[in-house]
N, C-alpha and C positions, 0 to 999 in steps of 0.2 A: 407537897412534899413532904409535909410532916406525917402523913399518913403512911406513905412509903418508907419513910425513916424508920418510923415504929414498927412497921411489917418486917424490915428486914434486919432489926435488932430480935425482934421475936422470932423469926426463923432461925437465926444465929444461934439464939439462946436454947431454942430447942435441940438444934444439933449437937451443942456442948452439953445440953444435958442427956444426950443420948449418948455421945461418943465422946468422953472427958478430953481425949488426947486431940480431939478435933481443934480444939482451942489456941494449938501450938501452930497451926497454918492461919489463923487470923492475922497476925502481922504483914506477913508476906501477901497473903488477899488484900489487905488494905493500900501496901505501897504499889502492887500492880494497877488497882480502882483509881488511886491519886494520878497515876501516869497517864490512865486512859483519859480520865476526866480534865487533866491538864491540855492534853493533846487535842480533844474533842473541842472543849470550850474555844480555844485560841482559835482553832480552824473553822468552827461555825460562827464565831464573831465575826471575824473577817467576810465570811461569805453573807452574814448577815447587811451589813455594811454595803457590800457589792448589790446586794439585793434591792435595799432601798434607792442607791443610787442608780441602778438600771429601771426602777420603775417610774422615778420621778419625771425624765421624759413621756414616758408613755401617759401619765396623768395630765401632765401639761399638754400633750397634743390632745388627748381626749377633751379638756375643757376648752381650747382653742377651737376645735371641730364643731362642739355645741355652740358656743358662742357666734362663730361663723358659719352657722348651718345655711342660712339663706344666702349666702355670698356664695359658699363652696357649690350649691345646686344651680345656682345662677350661671356660674362659670364653666358648671360641667367639670369640677375637681373632685368629683365622688371617688374615681377611681385609684387617681393618683392618693389620696387621703387614705383610702382603704389600705393599698400597700402598704404605706409608710405606717400606718396602724400596725398591721399584721409583721411587720418588720421589727417596730419598737415591741410589741408584745413575745416576740421571739428572743430578742436582747434580755427581755425583762425575766423569762422564764428561766435561763441559762443559770443562774445563781440558785434559784428554786431548787433545779435538778440536781444541781452538785449537794446543795444542802440535804435534800431527800438521799441522796447516795451515802453521804456520811452518816445519816441517821441509822441507815441500814447496816451500814459497817460497824456502827456502835451496838446495832442489836446481835449482830454475830459475834462480834469480841465478847461481849457480854455473856453472850449464852455459851461461849466455849469456856469463860471462867467458871459458870455456874456448872458446866458439866463437869470440870475437873474437879469442883467442890463435892459435886455429888457422886465422882468414883471414889475419890478420896474418901467420901463418908461410907461408901459400901465396902472399900477394902478394911479400913478399921472394923466394920461389922463382922466382915468374913475371920478377920484375924483373934478379934476378940470375941466369937461367939460363945454363947453359953455365960458370956459375964455380964452382958448386954440387956437391957429392957427390950423385947421386941415391940412392944405396942409404940414403947416413944420414939425408938428407933424408924418403924412406920411412920407415925406423925411427921417425924422432921423429913422424911425422904419425900414425902408428898408435898409438903409446903419447900422445899428446896425446889420443885418445877419452876414456883411460881416468882423464885427470887430475881430472876432476870428481868421480869417487867418492872419490877419495885427498884432494882438498882438503874435501869436504864430512866424510869421515871424521875430518879432523883437526879441524873447526871442532866437531862434535858431541862427540869425545873432550875439546875443550878447554872446552867448556860444561860437561860432567859433571865433570870437574876442578875447576871453579869452584864448581860446585853441593856437591860435596863439601868442598872446602875451605872453604865458607861454613858449612856443618854445623860443622867444627872450629873456625871462628872463634867461631860461637856458644856451642859448649860453653865454650871456651877462656875467653869473655868472662863467661858465667855464674860460672865456677869464680873469676873475678878480681875481678866486682861482689857476689857474694852473700857479705854479712856470714858471719861466723865465730860458733857459738853461743857459743864461749870467748871469755869477757870477759877484760880486762886483770887485773883483782883474782884471777881464778882462777889463783893461783902457786903455792899451798901443796901440797905434797907430804906427805901424812901418812907415819906408817911403814907397812913392809910388812904387819903384822898387824892394821892399823885395817881395820874397827872389830873389835877382838877379844872386847868385851863381849856389844855388841848392844842397848846402851840408846839410847832414842829420845826426843827431847822437840821439840814444836812449841809454840813461844813465840809467843803473839799473833801467829800468822800470817795474813796475807790473800794470798789467791791470785786472780791475775788474767790473763786470756787476752787477746792482742794484738787478737782480734776484737771484744772486749767494753769497755765505757767503764766498767762498774763489777765490783768484785771479784765472784767466784764464792762465795768463804770470806771470812769476816771475823773476826778475833779469836779463832783457835783455838788451845787452851793443853792439850795432853795431855802427859802425861809416862807413858813406858813403860820400864820396868824389864827390865834382862837377864833373857831368858829367859821373858818374861811372854808369855801369850798375849792377844791383845785384838780383839776382834770389831767391825766398822765397819758398821752399819747406818743405816738411812734409805730414805725413800721415793725414787721416780727424780727425778734433777736434785736432789738435796738436797747434794751436792758430795762424794761418797764417792770415786768415780774422779779429781776434781781434785786432791784432798788426797794421794793416790797418785801421780798426776803431778808436782805438785811437789815429792815427796820424791825422784823420777828426776830432778827439774830440767828438765822438758818444759812446765813452766807458770811463769810471771811470780812472784814473791813481793814485792809492793810493799813489805810491810811484814811486820816480825817475823823471826825465826828458825828454823832446822830444824838442832838437833844431835843428833850420830851420835855416840856416845861421848864427849859432851863437845865434841865439834868443829863449828863453824860450816861448814856444809856451801858455804855460800857463796864461799868461797874455795878450794874443793876444783875440781879439773876434771872436768867432767860425765862424759867417759867413765871415769873412775875410780871415781865413785860408780856409776854403772850397772854397772860389773864388780864392785863390792862387794857388790851386793845381788842377791838372787835374786827372782824373780817369776812367779807361775804364774796365767796369765790364763785366760778361759772360752773361749778358743778357741786351745789350744797349738798351737804352729810347731812342723814338722818338716820337714826337708830331704829331697829324694828324694836320699839318699845311703845309705851304710851305718849300721848301728845304732854303732858305733862313733865314727862322724863326727857323728853326731847327739847320743849321749851326752856326746861329749867334741870339740867344733869346734875348740878349740884344740891338742887331742894332747898334754896335759900328763900326763895319768894313763896308767898302766899297765894292761893288760887285766884285770887281777886286781880294780884296782880298780872298776872298771867294772863287772864281772859283781857283785863285791859289791854295791855301789851299787843296781844292777837287783836283784838280789835282795831286799834290805832294802825297796825300794817294791813289792814282791810282782807284778813283771812279767815276772821272768826265766823263768819255768815258762811263761807264754804265748808268749813268743820261741821258747824251746825247742820248742815244740809246733808251731810253724809252719816249722821248716827241717829239713832232711834231716839225719839223722844223722851224715853223713859229712862235712858241711861247719862251717866256724867261725862261730858264730851271729853273732860281732862284724861278720863279713866280709858279712853278707847285707843287699842293698840293700832299702830301705823307700821304699814309695808312700804316697799317701794313703790306699788302701785297707789297707794293712797292719794297721792296730790301729782297734778301735773308739773312739769317741770319748771314752769313760772309760778304755781303757786308754792311749791317747795322755797323758790327765793322770796316771796312775801313772807312764810312763815319764818325764815331764817332773819329776816329784817325784823320780824316781832320779837325774835331772840335776843337781836341785838339790842331792840328797843328795852328789854328787861334787863339786860347786863349793864345798861346806864354809861358805858364806856364814852369817853369824852372825844375819842377818835374812832372814825369808821372808816374801813378800808375797803373797798369794792373792786375786785378785780374781773372785769369784765361779765358782772352779773346779768346783763340782758343781750348777751351775744347768742344765745339759741332758745330765744323766745319771740313770741308774736310781738307785734306791735304795740296792741291792746296792753296785754300786760307790762310790755318796756314803758307804757306811759302812768300805769298803775304805781309801778315801783319808783319811776320819778316824783310821782305826786308824793308818794310817801315820805321820799328821803327830802322832799320840799321842805313838807309840813312836820314832820316828827323829827328831822334833824336839823333844824334849821339853826340850833344853837350848838350844834357841834361841829368838830373839825371832820371832813369829809374828803378822802381822796380816791379819785375813780379812773380808773383803767379801763378805756373804751374804745371800740372800733366805731360805734356808731357816733359820728362825732357832733351830729343835731343835738344830742341829749348833753351836750357839755356847753352848748353856747350860753347860758345861763349861769354857769360857774364864774366865781370870781376870778380865777387864774387858769390859765394852760400851761403844762411844762412839756415841751416837746423832746424827746429823748432822740437822739441819731448815732449809730455805730459806738454807742458805750458813751456818750459825751451828751452836755446840755446844750442843745442847739438854739432854742429860745424860750422864752418865760414872759407870759403877760397875759394881759385881759384878751378874751377871745376877740372883742370886737377891734382892737388894737392889732393883734396878729393876724388877722384877716384883711385889714388896710394896708398892714406893712408888706403882704405878698412874699413872707417866708416860708417856711417849712410847713407850717400848720394851714397856712393858706393853701398850699400844693397838697397837704394831706386832705383837707376838706375839699377842695375841688375834686380830686380824685375817687374821694368818697361818694360824692353827689354824681359822677360819671358812671360808676359802678351800679349805683341804684338805679339810674335812667336809663341803662342798657338792659338791668335785669327787668325792669318794667315794661320795655319796649318787647323783650321775648316773652314775657308773659302772654301780652296782649296780643301778639302774633300768634301765639298757640290757641 
């Protein structure tokens, strides 16, 4: 753009130097060019927005097709998906076609403007012949031929600049208008060691999402002592994950309290609460980075502490077996294929050990792994987290029988709570879930044996 502007100034200077009267036409030319630029930029900006909007479904369809390629081929959906792809491709090209059309229009209009200027320069040259320098006039006329390309380059660059600045403006507007999740009352900073004990209490708690008109959980009262192990069970949709989200302040709590070491977390900043708790989900998240970074993203622990935590999580030997002997294992890059699903869970347990949180939340960590890895994870939890408070959501109810307490949720309410042995003898909701789980396992085992 700078080169085009410099070239236009140079060509105009040559024309004015050759024919002084040519300068009188420059104000009118500038006004015309500004009108053309304003009209073109306004139109091209809208077409670029339409282009982005029309390409989004095409990209989404492409990614969905790539991810589900095996399913598409298995069910014979190749032809319908190809037709849909072509249809989306046609729609995506419509704004691009119109954008190319207005660029051709811009080229035509600017060429006409340059033609008018060239004719004007020739007219001055004919009228004032004998008073002009022929050599300078010839150079001005030759350079005038390329003026249209330079003007087009300036307007296109300006249009691209405005489009880019528009994206920056939208980001700035989003940043300024999006409400912060931090509330004015979240101004209490607890001691550095909080929560040291790991006691947790839900007091008449109700949980509600912004998208729902009624609470998904109502009047939940659960007290968990420091170091206690509690299993949280219930059928799908009973509210187990909602209770955990409320603990992490990811769901609204219109009524009740959550007390962590006796402190109401409603007045503690949300980032601080999430920093103090450790959570292991059924889909563990790892970065495409070194083992050191994945184990200690904040970089606050020594290599010895990282290795010790991974050894206690029974995953260090697996790491060593995958790396050359002459390399530092902690510097090895990880990707999604470095660990199996169960090994990723063990690695995340090691990360939780390194964090030394007094409370560990496990959201169905063994739902998609084999029985051997499940038993390994259970051994690590029992041996390494014996002094920490553990809350575990599980569908494999056998893994919860040696826990201190079981809480059963049904339809957003606390159905029953107590020791596993007591609840099994009671014959209530937990007993029914356990019997159903046993029946499903027996049925699956029979089907496998028949095959």
